[in-house]
C-alpha angles and dihedrals in degrees: 000000000000089000089057091049094053091046091054091047092049090050091051091049091047089050093050097041097084090052100045094111088057092053092044090049092049091049092048091047092052091048092051091046090052092051092048094048093048091048090048092050092051092046092048092049090051091047092050091048091050091048091051092049091051090050092051091049091051093050090049090051090051091051091050092051094054 
């Protein structure tokens, strides 16, 4: 039974081996995409916060002028 299992595993590995760069590339691509999206989210959050602060400052200035 164990012999059969190892044979199947070996066959799967032998089948995948020619395409390992493809799998590695896919994995790397996903990793890079994840990093970019997380960076973009952080950047966007900061930008929105800054925009809100500027708005608040403007409204305060307007109130002071009245």
